[in-house]
SETOR-151483 format. One record per residue (C-alpha): residue number from 0; x, z, y; chain. Coordinates in steps of 0.25 Angstrom, whole numbers, plus 2048, in hexadecimal, padded with zeros to 3 digits. Each point is the difference from the previous one (the first is absolute). Layout:
N
node seq NUM	px X	pz Z	py Y	mol A
...
//
This chain:
75
node seq 0	px 800	pz 7FF	py 800	mol A
node seq 1	px 806	pz 7FC	py 80F	mol A
node seq 2	px 800	pz 80D	py 80A	mol A
node seq 3	px 7F8	pz 7FD	py 80C	mol A
node seq 4	px 809	pz 7FF	py 80E	mol A
node seq 5	px 7FC	pz 80E	py 806	mol A
node seq 6	px 7FF	pz 7FF	py 80F	mol A
node seq 7	px 807	pz 80D	py 806	mol A
node seq 8	px 7FB	pz 801	py 810	mol A
node seq 9	px 80A	pz 804	py 80A	mol A
node seq 10	px 7FD	pz 80A	py 809	mol A
node seq 11	px 802	pz 7F4	py 80D	mol A
node seq 12	px 7F5	pz 7F8	py 7F7	mol A
node seq 13	px 7F5	pz 80A	py 804	mol A
node seq 14	px 804	pz 802	py 80F	mol A
node seq 15	px 802	pz 7F0	py 800	mol A
node seq 16	px 7F3	pz 7FC	py 7FB	mol A
node seq 17	px 7F8	pz 80C	py 809	mol A
node seq 18	px 807	pz 7F9	py 80C	mol A
node seq 19	px 7FB	pz 7F4	py 7FC	mol A
node seq 20	px 7F3	pz 802	py 7FE	mol A
node seq 21	px 801	pz 807	py 80E	mol A
node seq 22	px 803	pz 7F5	py 807	mol A
node seq 23	px 7F8	pz 7F5	py 7FB	mol A
node seq 24	px 7F4	pz 80B	py 801	mol A
node seq 25	px 802	pz 800	py 80F	mol A
node seq 26	px 7FA	pz 7F3	py 800	mol A
node seq 27	px 7F6	pz 801	py 7F4	mol A
node seq 28	px 7FE	pz 809	py 7F6	mol A
node seq 29	px 7FA	pz 7F7	py 7F7	mol A
node seq 30	px 80E	pz 7F7	py 800	mol A
node seq 31	px 808	pz 80D	py 7FD	mol A
node seq 32	px 7F9	pz 803	py 7F5	mol A
node seq 33	px 800	pz 7F2	py 7FA	mol A
node seq 34	px 80F	pz 7FE	py 801	mol A
node seq 35	px 803	pz 810	py 7FB	mol A
node seq 36	px 7F8	pz 7FC	py 7F4	mol A
node seq 37	px 806	pz 7F3	py 7FE	mol A
node seq 38	px 80D	pz 806	py 801	mol A
node seq 39	px 7FC	pz 80A	py 7F5	mol A
node seq 40	px 7F9	pz 7F6	py 7F7	mol A
node seq 41	px 80E	pz 7F9	py 801	mol A
node seq 42	px 807	pz 80C	py 7FC	mol A
node seq 43	px 7F9	pz 803	py 7F5	mol A
node seq 44	px 800	pz 7F3	py 7FA	mol A
node seq 45	px 811	pz 803	py 800	mol A
node seq 46	px 802	pz 807	py 7F3	mol A
node seq 47	px 7F9	pz 7F6	py 7F7	mol A
node seq 48	px 807	pz 7F5	py 80A	mol A
node seq 49	px 80C	pz 805	py 803	mol A
node seq 50	px 807	pz 7F1	py 803	mol A
node seq 51	px 7F3	pz 7FA	py 808	mol A
node seq 52	px 808	pz 7FE	py 80D	mol A
node seq 53	px 80E	pz 7FB	py 802	mol A
node seq 54	px 80D	pz 807	py 802	mol A
node seq 55	px 804	pz 801	py 810	mol A
node seq 56	px 80D	pz 7F5	py 800	mol A
node seq 57	px 807	pz 80A	py 809	mol A
node seq 58	px 7FD	pz 80C	py 7F9	mol A
node seq 59	px 802	pz 7FC	py 7F0	mol A
node seq 60	px 7F8	pz 80B	py 7F9	mol A
node seq 61	px 7F5	pz 802	py 809	mol A
node seq 62	px 7F3	pz 7F8	py 7FF	mol A
node seq 63	px 7F5	pz 801	py 80B	mol A
node seq 64	px 7F2	pz 7FD	py 805	mol A
node seq 65	px 7F9	pz 800	py 80E	mol A
node seq 66	px 80B	pz 7FE	py 809	mol A
node seq 67	px 808	pz 80C	py 801	mol A
node seq 68	px 7FC	pz 808	py 7F4	mol A
node seq 69	px 80A	pz 801	py 7F4	mol A
node seq 70	px 800	pz 805	py 7F3	mol A
node seq 71	px 80C	pz 800	py 7F7	mol A
node seq 72	px 7FE	pz 7FE	py 7F0	mol A
node seq 73	px 80A	pz 806	py 7F8	mol A
node seq 74	px 803	pz 800	py 7F0	mol A
//
């Protein structure tokens, strides 16, 4: 049986997600909720699909999505 990739949240991630939500909600709470849910739903897919995004060309071990948000696949 293949072990699923685990998602380990850095403390900064929660702060960044809250900052993103707060910034967008200044204009639209609904848009902030939509963006937050898209980010979280993408993160929930990662354990089953850790390689769904391309590696960053400059940082060879980092994969990223939604602009500046990045994650590291180890293993």
